[in-house]
C-alpha positions, 0 to 999 in steps of 0.5 A, spaced: 932 243 165 935 246 171 937 253 170 933 255 163 927 258 164 924 260 157 927 263 150 926 270 149 922 272 142 923 280 142 924 283 135 932 284 137 933 277 139 929 274 133 934 279 129 940 276 133 938 269 130 942 271 123 949 272 128 947 265 130 946 268 137 940 266 142 937 269 148 934 265 154 932 267 160 935 263 166 934 263 173 938 268 177 942 264 181 945 260 175 952 261 173 955 261 166 958 254 166 952 251 168 948 254 163 953 253 158 953 245 160 945 245 160 945 248 153 950 244 150 947 238 153 939 239 151 940 242 144 946 238 142 950 245 140 957 248 141 957 254 145 963 259 143 961 266 147 955 268 153 953 275 155 949 276 161 945 281 164 940 282 170 934 286 168 931 291 172 926 289 177 919 291 177 915 293 183 908 290 185 904 292 190 900 288 195 896 293 199 901 297 204 907 292 202 911 293 196 914 287 193 918 285 186 918 280 181 923 278 175 928 274 179 932 272 173 937 274 168 938 274 161 943 270 157 945 271 150 948 265 147 953 265 141 953 258 137 959 255 133 958 256 126 954 250 123 950 249 129 943 252 130 937 251 135 931 249 130 925 250 134 927 257 135 929 258 128 922 257 126 920 263 129 924 267 124 921 265 118 914 267 120 
């Protein structure tokens, strides 16, 4: 997949499964329409809403030079009722 990096499985994101919402980290240059297209194409679902935010970057020092990591943003994707992403739903049961 071009814009999606990986799914986020935190306590909050797992609790959002009940509302049919899934949390993904995506490349920072990706647009909402690109991500919607990739999610619908790869998982075979229908997306109704998307919320996105950039996470605060973390500093990494390499001797005298200060660098930064976390070049991605987080998307919360809401699916239409009746659709789900099965590989992520398994995490809710554990």
